[in-house]
C-alpha positions in Angstrom: -39.2 33.5 -14.1 -41.6 34.6 -11.4 -40.4 36.5 -8.4 -41.2 33.6 -6.1 -39.3 31.1 -8.2 -36.4 33.5 -8.4 -36.3 33.8 -4.6 -36.5 30.0 -4.2 -33.6 29.7 -6.6 -31.5 32.2 -4.7 -32.3 30.5 -1.4 -31.3 27.1 -2.8 -28.1 28.5 -4.1 -27.3 30.1 -0.8 -27.9 26.8 1.0 -25.6 25.0 -1.3 -22.9 27.6 -0.8 -23.2 27.4 2.9 -23.1 23.6 2.9 -19.8 23.7 1.0 -18.3 26.4 3.1 -15.0 25.4 4.7 -14.1 22.9 1.9 -15.5 24.3 -1.3 -16.9 20.9 -2.1 -20.2 18.9 -1.6 -20.5 15.9 0.6 -19.1 12.6 -0.8 -22.2 10.6 0.0 -25.8 11.5 0.9 -25.0 10.7 4.5 -26.9 7.5 4.5 -24.4 5.3 2.7 -22.0 3.4 5.0 -18.8 2.6 3.1 -17.3 -0.8 3.8 -13.6 -0.4 4.1 -11.3 -3.4 3.8 -7.9 -2.8 5.3 -4.7 -4.9 5.2 -4.2 -6.4 8.6 -0.5 -6.7 8.7 1.3 -3.6 7.6 2.4 -1.9 10.8 2.5 1.1 11.2 0.5 2.1 8.1 -2.5 -0.2 8.4 -3.0 -3.1 10.7 -5.4 -4.9 13.0 -5.3 -4.5 16.8 -5.3 -8.3 16.9 -4.1 -9.9 13.6 -5.7 -13.2 14.2 -8.7 -13.5 11.8 -12.0 -14.0 13.7 -10.6 -12.4 16.9 -12.5 -9.6 18.6 -9.8 -7.1 17.6 -9.3 -8.2 14.0 -11.6 -5.5 12.6 -10.2 -2.8 14.9 -8.2 -0.7 12.5 -4.9 0.9 13.7 -2.1 3.0 12.2 -1.6 5.9 9.9 -4.4 5.1 7.4 -6.8 4.3 10.3 -6.4 7.8 11.7 -6.7 9.4 8.3 -10.0 7.6 7.7 -11.3 8.5 11.2 -10.5 12.2 10.4 -12.3 11.9 7.1 -15.4 10.6 8.8 -15.2 13.5 11.4 -15.3 16.2 8.7 -18.8 17.7 9.0 -19.2 18.3 5.3 -17.8 15.0 4.1 -20.9 12.9 4.7 -18.7 9.8 5.3 -19.3 6.8 7.5 -17.0 3.8 7.5 -17.5 0.2 8.5 -14.0 -1.4 8.7 -13.1 -5.0 8.0 -9.6 -6.5 8.4 -8.2 -8.4 5.4 -5.8 -11.2 6.4 -3.8 -13.6 4.3 -1.6 -12.6 1.3 -1.2 -9.0 0.2 -1.3 -10.1 -3.4 -4.1 -8.5 -5.4 -5.7 -6.9 -2.3 -6.6 -3.7 -4.4 -8.8 -5.7 -6.7 -11.1 -6.5 -3.7 -12.4 -2.9 -4.1 -14.2 -4.1 -7.3 -16.1 -6.8 -5.3 -19.5 -6.2 -3.7 -18.2 -6.7 -0.1 -15.9 -3.6 -0.2 -16.3 0.0 -1.3 -12.8 1.1 -0.3 -9.6 -0.9 0.2 -6.4 0.3 1.9 -3.2 -0.9 3.4 -0.3 1.1 2.0 -1.2 0.3 -1.6 1.1 1.9 -4.2 -0.9 3.5 -6.9 -0.2 2.0 -10.3 -2.1 1.9 -13.6 -1.5 -1.8 -14.0 -3.2 -2.4 -10.6 -6.4 -0.9 -11.9 -7.0 -3.9 -14.3 -8.1 -7.4 -13.7 -6.6 -10.6 -15.2 -8.6 -10.0 -18.4 -7.3 -6.5 -18.7 -10.6 -4.7 -17.9 -10.4 -1.6 -15.8 -12.1 -2.4 -12.5 -10.4 -0.2 -10.0 -9.6 3.5 -9.5 -7.3 5.0 -6.9 -7.5 8.2 -4.9 -4.5 10.4 -5.3 -1.6 9.6 -3.1 -1.6 10.4 0.6 1.7 8.7 1.7 5.1 8.2 0.1 7.4 5.2 0.1 11.0 4.5 -0.9 12.2 0.9 -1.2 14.9 -0.2 1.3 16.9 -3.2 2.6 16.6 -4.0 6.3 19.4 -6.1 7.7 20.9 -7.1 11.1 23.1 -4.4 12.5 26.3 -6.5 12.0 25.6 -6.7 8.2 25.1 -2.9 7.7 28.4 -2.3 5.9 28.6 -5.4 3.7 25.0 -5.0 2.6 25.0 -1.3 2.0 23.7 -1.5 -1.5 21.5 -3.7 -3.7 24.6 -4.4 -5.8 26.2 -6.1 -2.8 23.6 -8.9 -2.9 25.1 -12.1 -4.4 24.0 -15.7 -4.3 25.5 -16.1 -0.8 22.7 -13.9 0.6 19.0 -14.7 1.1 16.5 -11.8 0.8 13.0 -11.9 2.2 10.1 -10.4 0.3 6.3 -10.4 0.1 4.9 -11.4 -3.3 3.3 -8.8 -5.5 4.7 -5.8 -3.7 6.8 -2.9 -4.9 9.5 -4.1 -2.5 9.7 -7.4 -4.4 9.6 -5.7 -7.8 12.4 -3.3 -7.1 14.5 -6.0 -5.5 14.3 -8.2 -8.6 15.0 -5.2 -10.9 17.9 -3.7 -9.0 19.6 -7.1 -8.6 19.2 -8.1 -12.3 16.9 -11.0 -11.6 14.2 -9.2 -13.7 14.3 -6.4 -16.2 12.3 -3.1 -15.8 9.3 -4.9 -17.3 9.5 -7.7 -14.8 10.7 -10.3 -17.3 13.0 -12.8 -15.5 16.5 -13.4 -16.6 17.1 -16.6 -18.6 18.0 -19.4 -16.3 16.3 -18.0 -13.2 14.7 -20.9 -11.3 11.5 -20.3 -9.3 10.3 -22.8 -6.8 6.5 -22.9 -6.6 4.0 -24.1 -4.0 3.9 -27.8 -5.2 7.7 -28.0 -5.0 8.2 -27.9 -8.7 11.0 -25.7 -10.2 10.0 -23.4 -13.1 13.0 -22.3 -15.2 12.6 -18.9 -17.0 13.8 -18.7 -20.6 14.2 -14.9 -20.8 10.9 -14.4 -22.6 7.6 -12.7 -21.7 6.0 -15.9 -20.5 8.0 -15.6 -17.2 7.4 -12.3 -15.5 6.9 -10.9 -12.0 5.7 -7.4 -11.2 4.0 -5.6 -8.3 0.7 -6.0 -10.1 0.9 -9.7 -11.0 2.9 -12.6 -12.3 2.8 -15.4 -14.9 0.2 -18.0 -13.9 2.8 -20.6 -13.1 4.7 -18.2 -10.8 1.8 -16.8 -8.7 2.5 -19.3 -5.9 6.2 -18.7 -5.8 8.1 -19.8 -2.7 11.7 -18.9 -3.6 13.9 -17.8 -6.4 17.3 -19.3 -7.3 19.2 -16.8 -9.4 20.6 -17.3 -12.8 24.2 -16.5 -11.7 26.3 -15.8 -8.6 25.9 -12.0 -8.8 22.3 -12.2 -7.8 20.7 -13.1 -4.4 18.3 -15.9 -3.5 14.8 -14.6 -2.7 12.6 -16.2 -0.1 8.9 -15.4 0.0 6.7 -14.8 3.0 2.9 -14.2 3.0 2.9 -11.7 5.8 5.0 -8.7 6.8 5.4 -10.0 10.3 6.8 -13.2 9.1 9.5 -11.3 7.2 10.8 -9.7 10.4 10.9 -12.9 12.3 12.8 -14.6 9.5 15.4 -11.8 9.6 15.8 -11.9 13.4 16.1 -15.6 13.3 18.6 -15.8 10.5 16.5 -17.4 7.9 17.1 -14.4 5.6 19.9 -11.9 5.5 17.8 -8.9 4.4 14.2 -7.8 4.0 13.2 -5.8 0.9 10.5 -3.5 1.9 9.4 0.2 2.0 11.2 2.7 4.2 8.3 3.3 6.6 7.8 -0.4 7.6 11.5 -1.0 7.8 12.2 2.2 9.8 9.5 1.3 12.3 10.9 -2.3 12.6 14.4 -0.8 13.2 13.2 1.4 16.0 11.2 -1.4 17.6 14.3 -3.7 17.5 16.3 -1.2 19.6 18.9 -1.0 16.8 19.4 -4.7 16.3 17.9 -4.2 12.8 18.9 -1.3 10.6 18.3 0.0 7.1 21.5 -0.6 5.1 20.4 0.5 1.6 17.8 2.6 -0.2 16.6 2.5 -3.8 19.4 4.3 -5.7 16.9 5.9 -8.2 15.7 9.2 -6.7 12.7 9.1 -9.1 11.4 5.8 -7.5 9.4 7.5 -4.8 6.0 5.8 -4.7 2.7 7.2 -3.6 0.1 5.1 -1.8 -3.7 5.6 -1.9 -7.0 4.0 -1.4 -8.6 1.7 -4.1 -12.3 1.9 -5.1 -14.3 0.1 -7.8 -14.2 1.8 -11.2 -17.9 2.7 -10.9 -17.1 4.8 -7.9 -14.8 7.3 -9.7 -16.9 10.3 -8.5 -16.6 9.1 -4.9 -12.8 8.7 -5.3 -12.6 12.2 -6.6 -14.5 13.5 -3.7 -12.3 11.6 -1.2 -9.3 13.2 -3.0 -10.6 16.7 -2.1 -11.1 15.8 1.5 -7.7 14.0 1.8 -6.0 16.9 0.2 -7.4 19.2 2.9 -6.3 16.9 5.6 -2.8 16.4 4.2 -2.4 20.0 3.0 -2.1 18.8 -0.6 0.5 16.2 0.4 2.7 18.4 2.5 1.5 16.6 5.7 2.7 13.0 5.4 3.6 10.0 7.5 6.4 11.7 9.3 4.1 14.4 10.6 1.6 11.8 11.8 4.4 9.9 13.5 5.3 13.0 15.4 1.7 14.0 16.1 -0.9 11.2 15.6 -3.7 13.8 16.1 -2.6 15.9 13.1 -5.4 14.7 10.8 -8.1 15.0 13.4 -7.0 18.5 14.3 -7.2 19.6 10.6 -10.6 17.9 10.3 -12.0 20.0 13.1 -10.5 23.1 11.7 -12.1 22.5 8.3 -15.5 22.8 9.8 -14.9 26.2 11.3 
């Protein structure tokens, strides 16, 4: 190698080192790619629209924990990230699979990371997740007067109605913990499911009738309610949106809401104590991690986002509780990373 070529090589290496200083990693994009982010519009306080009416001026204005985390990512000088955000209204069901479609590069909204959520209906792997940046534990939110009598999932009998959002981990754990479904999501024999056209589908205890947080049997996808197989299990009433769940609980249409601790805690505070968390998932190992979904072809981008997110969250040590106390925590760390 000539002396000139050697000096050019050294200079290029030095430039690369300086460009990665502060994070130890290269930029996630070339700086010219604007990533289209789809975010769930109705999961306050994690991810929601300023105005949750689709088509309104504030529908694409992203708010909440994930909104601030993304803003901090875009602020990091060495990340090379730019986001264009778009609210996603309607059902939460299958929202993560939208990351595999052309209109979105990244999809968020408090999505629990699961291997079965990386695959489409045909079983093909179409989605990858970043590593987790937020933790959830499943809980029951009730009216304050019901705190004692509904202080455990085992207290839920057929005299109670529990609200849930389809295809969420809150729904899945409710069904498992009450015996309506087993750990694989297979419904107990005799379970009756009322579907959108008013028909009643009766489970036979076999694999043809299942509900999990990643999907359900074809006939059960448009489920409206569940009538349990026996009196030791609760009735389940389904709502498409998180906000509808809370209104149903306040108005007495349901006796409890099965949802993660963050959303339920925020709702309890907002209610001034009229709503309270009465029970938590009894399995300490069932702490879930939420992340962002990307198309399977963007695995390298997901890995790069991981590195930046790990810097902002101190490898997971900074979580929702820290942001709740100090909403600027991620922005502060983003600025420090460039020093």
